[in-house]
C-alpha positions in Angstrom: 131.6 152.6 94.8 131.0 151.2 98.2 134.1 149.0 98.0 136.3 152.0 97.2 134.8 154.1 100.0 135.4 151.3 102.5 139.0 151.0 101.2 139.5 154.8 101.6 138.1 154.8 105.2 140.3 151.8 106.0 143.3 153.5 104.6 142.6 156.7 106.7 142.1 154.6 109.8 145.4 152.8 109.2 147.2 156.1 108.7 145.7 157.5 112.0 146.8 154.3 113.8 150.3 154.5 112.4 150.6 158.2 113.3 149.3 157.5 116.8 151.7 154.6 117.3 154.6 156.6 116.0 153.8 159.6 118.2 153.5 157.3 121.3 156.8 155.6 120.5 158.5 158.9 120.1 157.1 160.0 123.5 158.4 156.8 125.1 161.9 157.3 123.5 162.0 160.9 124.7 160.9 160.1 128.3 163.4 157.2 128.5 166.1 159.6 127.5 164.9 162.1 130.1 164.8 159.5 132.8 168.3 158.2 131.9 169.7 161.8 131.8 168.1 162.5 135.2 169.5 159.3 136.7 173.0 160.1 135.3 172.8 163.6 136.7 171.6 162.4 140.1 174.4 159.8 140.1 176.9 162.5 139.4 175.7 164.9 142.1 175.4 162.0 144.6 179.1 161.6 144.9 179.5 165.4 145.0 176.9 165.6 147.8 178.7 163.0 150.0 182.1 164.9 149.7 180.3 168.2 150.1 178.5 167.1 153.2 181.7 165.9 154.7 183.5 169.2 153.9 180.6 171.2 155.4 180.7 169.1 158.6 184.5 169.5 158.9 184.3 173.3 158.3 181.6 173.7 160.9 183.6 171.7 163.4 186.6 174.0 162.7 184.4 177.1 163.2 183.1 175.7 166.5 186.8 175.0 167.6 187.9 178.6 166.6 185.0 180.4 168.3 186.2 179.7 171.9 189.6 181.0 170.9 188.2 184.2 169.6 185.9 184.6 172.6 188.8 184.0 175.0 191.0 186.5 173.2 188.2 189.1 173.2 187.6 188.6 176.9 191.4 189.1 177.6 191.4 192.2 175.4 188.3 193.7 177.1 189.7 192.9 180.6 193.0 194.6 179.7 191.2 197.5 178.2 189.0 197.9 181.3 192.1 197.8 183.6 193.9 200.3 181.4 191.0 202.6 181.7 191.0 202.2 185.5 194.7 202.9 185.7 194.5 205.9 183.5 191.6 207.2 185.5 193.5 206.7 188.8 196.6 208.4 187.3 194.5 211.3 186.2 193.0 211.7 189.6 196.3 211.7 191.4 198.0 214.1 189.0 195.0 216.4 189.1 195.0 216.3 192.9 198.7 217.3 192.9 198.0 220.4 190.7 194.7 221.4 192.2 196.4 223.9 194.7 197.7 225.9 191.7 194.4 225.7 189.9 192.2 227.3 192.6 192.7 230.1 195.1 190.4 228.8 197.8 189.0 225.5 199.0 185.5 226.8 198.4 186.2 227.6 194.8 187.8 224.1 194.3 184.9 222.3 196.0 182.3 224.2 193.9 184.2 223.0 190.8 184.5 219.5 192.1 180.8 219.5 192.9 179.9 220.4 189.3 182.2 217.6 188.1 180.5 215.2 190.4 177.1 216.3 189.2 178.2 215.9 185.6 179.5 212.4 186.3 176.4 211.4 188.1 174.1 212.8 185.3 176.2 211.0 182.7 176.1 207.8 184.7 172.3 208.1 184.9 172.0 208.5 181.2 174.3 205.5 180.7 172.2 203.4 183.1 169.1 204.3 181.0 170.9 203.2 177.9 171.9 199.9 179.6 168.3 199.4 180.6 167.1 199.9 177.0 169.8 197.5 175.8 168.9 194.9 178.4 165.2 195.2 177.4 166.3 194.7 173.8 168.5 191.8 174.8 165.6 190.2 176.7 163.4 190.4 173.6 166.2 189.1 171.4 166.6 186.1 173.8 162.9 185.4 173.5 163.2 185.6 169.8 166.2 183.3 169.7 164.5 180.8 172.0 161.3 180.9 169.9 163.2 180.6 166.6 165.3 177.7 167.9 162.3 176.0 169.3 160.5 176.4 165.9 163.7 175.2 164.2 163.8 172.1 166.4 160.1 171.4 165.9 160.4 171.8 162.2 163.5 169.5 162.1 161.5 166.8 163.9 158.6 167.3 161.4 161.1 167.2 158.6 162.6 163.9 159.8 159.1 162.4 159.9 158.3 163.7 156.4 161.6 162.5 155.0 161.0 159.1 156.5 157.5 159.1 155.0 158.9 160.2 151.7 161.5 157.4 151.8 158.8 154.9 152.6 156.6 156.2 149.8 159.6 156.0 147.5 160.1 152.4 148.4 156.4 151.7 147.8 156.6 153.6 144.5 159.5 151.6 143.3 157.6 148.4 144.2 154.7 149.7 142.1 157.1 150.4 139.3 158.4 146.8 139.5 154.8 145.6 139.6 154.0 147.7 136.5 157.0 146.4 134.6 156.0 142.8 135.5 152.4 143.5 134.4 153.5 145.1 131.2 155.8 142.2 130.4 153.0 139.7 131.1 150.7 141.8 128.9 153.2 141.9 126.1 153.6 138.1 126.3 149.9 137.6 126.3 149.5 140.0 123.3 152.2 138.0 121.5 150.5 134.7 122.3 147.0 136.2 121.4 148.3 137.3 118.0 149.9 133.8 117.5 146.6 132.1 118.4 144.6 134.4 116.1 147.0 133.5 113.2 146.9 129.8 114.1 143.1 129.9 114.4 142.8 131.6 111.0 145.1 128.9 109.5 143.1 126.1 111.1 139.8 127.6 110.0 141.0 127.7 106.5 142.3 124.1 106.8 138.9 123.0 108.2 137.2 124.5 105.1 139.7 122.8 102.9 139.2 119.4 104.6 135.5 119.9 104.5 135.8 120.6 100.8 137.9 117.5 100.3 135.2 115.5 102.1 132.6 117.1 99.8 134.4 115.8 96.7 134.0 112.2 98.0 130.2 112.2 97.9 127.5 112.9 95.3 126.6 116.5 94.9 122.9 116.0 95.7 123.9 114.2 98.9 126.2 117.0 99.9 123.5 119.5 99.2 121.1 117.5 101.3 123.4 117.2 104.3 124.2 120.9 104.2 120.4 121.6 104.0 119.8 119.3 107.0 122.3 121.2 109.1 120.8 124.5 108.1 117.2 123.4 108.7 118.0 121.9 112.1 119.7 125.1 113.1 117.1 127.5 111.6 114.1 125.6 113.0 115.7 124.4 116.3 114.8 120.8 115.6 115.9 118.4 118.4 116.6 114.7 118.1 119.1 114.9 115.2 122.4 113.0 115.9 124.1 113.6 112.6 125.6 111.5 109.8 127.0 108.0 110.6 130.5 109.0 109.5 130.5 111.7 112.3 129.2 109.2 114.9 131.7 106.4 114.5 135.4 105.7 114.8 137.6 102.7 113.9 141.3 102.0 113.3 142.7 103.3 110.0 143.5 99.8 108.8 139.8 99.1 108.6 138.9 102.3 106.6 138.9 100.6 103.2 136.7 97.7 104.4 134.2 100.0 106.1 133.9 102.4 103.1 133.4 99.4 100.8 130.7 98.0 103.0 128.8 101.2 103.8 129.4 103.3 100.7 127.1 106.3 100.8 125.3 104.9 103.9 128.1 106.6 105.8 126.2 109.8 105.3 122.8 108.5 106.5 121.6 110.8 109.2 120.6 109.3 112.5 117.5 110.8 114.2 115.5 109.8 117.3 112.3 108.9 115.5 110.5 109.0 112.2 108.6 112.3 113.2 111.9 114.1 113.2 112.8 112.6 109.9 109.4 113.5 108.4 109.7 117.1 109.6 113.2 117.5 108.0 112.1 115.8 104.8 109.1 118.2 104.5 111.5 121.2 104.7 113.9 119.6 102.2 111.0 119.2 99.8 109.8 122.8 100.3 113.3 124.2 99.8 114.4 121.7 97.2 117.4 121.1 99.3 118.6 117.7 98.0 118.1 114.1 99.2 119.2 112.5 102.5 118.5 109.0 104.0 117.5 109.0 107.7 117.9 106.3 110.2 115.1 106.8 112.9 116.2 104.9 116.0 112.6 104.2 117.0 112.1 102.1 113.9 115.4 100.2 114.1 116.1 97.0 116.1 119.3 95.3 116.9 119.3 91.8 115.4 120.8 88.8 117.0 123.2 87.1 114.5 125.4 84.1 114.6 128.8 84.9 113.1 131.3 82.2 111.9 133.8 81.0 114.6 136.9 81.4 112.5 140.3 83.1 112.7 139.8 84.2 109.1 136.7 86.4 109.6 135.2 88.8 112.3 132.2 91.0 112.4 132.8 94.5 111.1 130.6 95.9 113.9 133.1 94.7 116.5 135.7 97.0 115.1 133.6 100.2 115.1 133.5 102.4 118.2 130.2 104.3 118.7 127.8 105.5 121.4 125.5 102.7 122.6 122.3 104.8 122.0 122.9 104.7 118.2 123.7 101.0 118.2 120.6 100.1 116.2 121.7 102.4 113.4 125.2 100.9 113.4 123.7 97.4 113.4 121.5 98.4 110.4 124.5 99.4 108.3 127.3 97.2 109.5 125.7 94.3 111.4 125.4 92.1 108.3 129.1 92.5 107.2 132.1 90.3 107.8 135.7 91.4 107.4 137.7 88.5 105.8 141.4 87.8 105.5 141.3 87.7 101.7 139.0 87.6 98.7 138.9 83.8 98.7 137.7 83.7 102.3 135.2 86.4 101.4 133.8 84.4 98.6 133.5 81.3 100.8 131.7 82.9 103.7 129.5 85.1 101.5 128.0 82.0 100.0 127.7 80.0 103.2 126.5 82.6 105.8 124.1 84.9 103.9 126.4 87.8 105.1 128.2 90.4 103.0 132.0 90.1 103.2 134.8 92.5 102.6 138.6 92.3 102.7 140.9 94.7 104.5 141.8 96.1 101.1 138.1 97.0 100.4 137.3 94.2 98.0 133.6 93.2 98.6 131.6 90.0 98.0 127.8 90.3 98.3 125.7 87.4 99.7 123.8 87.7 96.4 127.0 86.8 94.5 128.3 90.2 93.2 132.0 90.8 93.7 133.6 94.3 93.5 137.1 95.5 94.0 140.2 97.1 92.5 142.4 100.2 93.2 141.1 102.9 95.6 142.6 106.4 95.7 143.5 107.0 99.4 143.1 110.8 98.8 139.4 110.3 98.2 138.9 108.1 101.2 135.9 109.4 103.1 137.0 108.1 106.5 140.6 109.5 106.0 139.2 112.8 105.1 136.8 112.7 108.0 139.6 111.7 110.4 141.8 114.6 109.2 138.8 117.0 109.4 138.1 115.8 112.9 141.7 116.2 113.9 141.8 119.7 112.4 138.5 120.6 114.2 139.9 119.2 117.5 143.0 121.3 117.2 141.0 124.3 116.2 138.7 123.7 119.2 141.7 123.5 121.5 143.1 126.7 120.0 139.8 128.4 120.5 139.7 127.4 124.2 143.3 128.6 124.6 142.5 131.8 122.7 139.5 132.5 125.0 141.6 131.8 128.1 144.4 134.0 126.7 142.0 136.8 125.9 140.5 136.6 129.4 144.0 136.7 130.9 144.9 139.6 128.5 141.8 141.5 129.6 142.8 140.9 133.2 146.4 142.0 132.5 145.1 145.1 130.8 143.0 145.9 133.9 146.0 145.1 136.1 148.2 147.5 134.1 145.5 150.2 134.2 145.1 149.7 137.9 148.8 149.8 138.6 149.2 152.9 136.4 146.4 154.5 138.4 148.2 153.6 141.6 151.5 155.0 140.2 149.8 158.2 139.3 148.2 158.5 142.7 151.4 157.6 144.5 153.4 160.0 142.3 151.0 162.8 143.2 151.5 161.9 146.9 155.3 161.9 146.4 155.2 165.3 144.8 153.1 166.7 147.6 155.5 165.2 150.2 158.5 166.5 148.4 156.9 170.0 148.3 156.3 169.7 152.1 159.9 168.6 152.6 161.2 171.5 150.5 159.0 173.9 152.3 160.1 172.6 155.7 163.8 172.9 154.7 163.2 176.5 153.7 161.4 177.3 157.0 164.2 175.6 159.0 166.7 177.8 157.1 164.6 180.9 157.7 164.4 180.0 161.4 168.1 179.4 161.7 168.9 182.6 159.8 166.5 184.6 162.0 168.0 183.0 165.2 171.6 183.7 163.9 170.8 187.3 163.1 169.2 187.7 166.5 172.2 186.1 168.2 174.5 188.5 166.4 172.4 191.4 167.4 172.2 190.2 171.0 176.0 189.8 171.1 176.5 193.4 169.8 174.0 194.8 172.3 175.5 192.8 175.2 179.0 194.0 174.1 177.7 197.6 174.0 176.0 197.2 177.3 179.2 195.8 178.8 181.2 198.7 177.5 178.6 201.2 178.9 178.7 199.5 182.3 182.5 199.9 182.4 182.0 203.6 181.6 179.4 203.8 184.4 181.8 202.2 186.8 184.5 204.7 185.7 182.0 207.6 186.2 181.0 206.3 189.6 184.6 205.9 190.6 185.4 209.4 189.4 182.5 210.9 191.3 183.6 209.0 194.4 187.2 210.2 194.1 186.0 213.8 193.6 183.8 213.6 196.7 186.8 212.3 198.6 188.9 215.1 197.4 186.3 217.7 198.6 187.0 216.5 202.1 190.7 217.4 201.9 192.5 220.7 202.2 193.3 222.8 199.1 197.1 222.5 199.5 197.1 218.9 200.9 199.8 216.8 199.4 199.5 213.1 198.3 199.8 210.6 201.1 202.6 208.1 201.2 200.4 205.3 199.9 199.1 207.5 197.1 202.7 208.4 196.1 203.6 204.7 196.2 200.5 203.9 194.1 201.5 206.7 191.6 204.8 205.0 191.2 203.3 201.6 190.6 200.6 202.7 188.1 202.9 203.6 185.2 204.7 200.2 185.0 201.3 198.5 185.4 199.9 200.6 182.6 202.8 199.5 180.3 202.2 195.8 181.2 198.4 196.1 180.6 199.1 197.7 177.2 201.3 194.8 176.2 198.7 192.4 177.4 196.0 194.2 175.4 198.3 194.2 172.3 198.8 190.4 172.6 195.1 189.8 173.3 194.2 192.0 170.3 196.6 190.1 168.0 195.2 186.8 169.2 191.6 188.1 168.6 192.4 189.4 165.2 194.0 186.1 164.2 191.1 184.1 165.5 188.6 186.4 163.8 190.4 186.2 160.6 190.4 182.4 160.7 186.8 182.4 161.7 185.9 184.9 158.9 187.7 182.8 156.3 186.0 179.6 157.5 182.6 181.3 157.6 183.1 182.7 154.1 184.1 179.3 152.8 181.1 177.8 154.5 178.5 180.3 153.4 179.8 181.5 150.1 181.1 178.2 148.7 180.1 175.0 150.5 176.5 175.9 151.5 175.9 177.6 148.2 177.0 174.4 146.4 174.7 172.4 148.7 171.8 174.6 147.7 172.6 174.2 144.1 172.7 170.4 144.5 169.5 170.4 146.4 167.9 172.5 143.7 169.2 170.1 141.0 167.8 167.1 143.0 164.5 168.8 143.4 164.2 169.8 139.7 165.1 166.3 138.5 161.8 164.5 139.2 162.7 160.9 138.3 159.5 159.6 139.8 157.4 162.0 137.7 159.2 161.1 134.6 158.9 157.4 135.3 155.1 157.8 135.8 154.8 159.7 132.5 156.9 157.0 130.9 154.6 154.3 132.3 151.6 156.1 130.8 153.3 156.6 127.5 154.4 152.9 127.3 150.8 151.9 128.0 149.5 154.2 125.2 152.2 152.8 122.9 151.2 149.3 123.7 147.6 150.0 123.1 148.4 151.7 119.8 150.5 148.7 118.8 147.7 146.3 119.7 145.3 148.3 117.5 
């Protein structure tokens, strides 16, 4: 049947909602765990990073302190080596000059051999000069490369600083948006809670209004109730103007007068006040057509307020003076209540009913007609029309206030939903910008490292080439000195002996050679020690500390807390929407 089909569809829809809500809640739980794990990991590496950065800075400072020592020792060793070479060359020249007479028979033969040695030395020196020129060209290009790489490195570092500052600023803005999102979601949750409470209270009050309306129905004749219900429907369906409603809805009085008013008015409390008899006639015609029951109308254009003289006594007062109503329906109120006195007791009521031609009632609801009839006795307060009307009005008032609050809360909730949606959009946009900036920062760091690496390799190559060129220049100097000595020897006789100064020089060279060898040995030991210390520090820096820095940097980059928080915000919004449904 239709009812079963509706039940089946509702059950399927409920299951889908439950599955969607469960899935959303699981996503939220997982993302919260990921965010917490990421925060814990970052908190752990944060302490390691500080200690590691300090160790890197200290190691680099030590390296910079050792480098001058190694350079000084190397220079000392090279100087000693160069001087040793010069001493050996001079010793060789002097010894060879001493034995040249036994080597050659004639001066011509000796000079021809010396000339060939000079030519070989000059040719070798020319080749060495070409090698030095090539090395100098290479060194020039390497210096350009180093300058360009260092310039690029400096430029990239400035750009990196600007990007990191922008990233830090965007991170601050992102955290502000996260706080705004949290506040908006908290507000939305509170509004959702209040909206649900109001819906429940409204449902309760609506049921109570129906119940109160039903209680009021039980206090009047069935045909009268049918008539009033029909009048309400006819006025609404046919848009009839000029209908004010039943008297009971148009008046108010203190509860202590309820019994007296009900006794005086009886069913007249349900007389319907209209502007004129045309309105009454129109409604009556519809009642007749629809067989909608019977109703008494009070057309204001046919009613007049009568001037009456009421007794001047402390024991009685006009009922009309105790009823609050709108002035425009005064004639209708005068029609029903204008001829009634409220009396202190039944005896007073009997007295004034007979002497004033007015109907009299007591506060307890006992009535004495001016025609002589007396009515009274017990009245069930639960069937009091005015009490039921008062309770109905109070319930309707509370319901009306709840409806107003509900509308206001729903408007605020809609605004809160829009605010959450807007801030989630902002978070998503800002997260995308943060990711992009982080990628730029990572790329700049890589480029800076590449520039630094290229500059360092170029500097190492430059140092090697300059050292080679320096050694070749020493060789050239030796060759030039040898050629000069050989040319000088060609100007001497074949059997010429060493001069006194040369003999003295020969005697001084051997002790100097020994001293230079000791100096070279000491300088070499100092260089080796400095290089060993430098190598150990460099290995520690590159293989341990900087590698650990790269690992921490990679960990920090991989742990995208911002992205996880943005996903968490979206998941929480979906979970809230699923819960609301």
